[in-house]
C-alpha angles and dihedrals in degrees: 000000000000089000093053093056088049091049091052093049089052089051092053094045092051094051097039113121121206105239114215129181107221129181113246126196106220127213113265136187122206122196123182110211131183095271105012150024119243120204121187117192126186110228108167114192096012120123125216091250094056096053122100121192123189120182135193133173092277106018145046118205118202124191127174144160121222145161119239118178091351091302128109117253130188119204125200125175127170112196119193109208116222092220130035115270133198106251094194093061100044113130127192134188138172118239117180096324093318118107111215115199118192115198118183114217118259109263110233109219122201128191131196116248118214116224113226 
């Protein structure tokens, strides 16, 4: 009986796969429309609760944790926007494993300056 236990432990050691969490840069598509920038990022295996989106005037940072093929996977994508966006009005939603980020363009405001 002792040999059987040793044999099984050898079997599990031989087939043990080292599990690593590596950072993967997902595919992304950026479209500039008349009034907004739309960014679509492929995040297979990531749930909505495990996605974090950070936005600035000229970038969108996306980080997510997911599981692909039973293994953990960490996604990270920094998208530099070709035009300035309004970070306070950025919206994101998950649609079938694809994160869609809609970022309205930054409204340029001008004011008249009186000459003294």
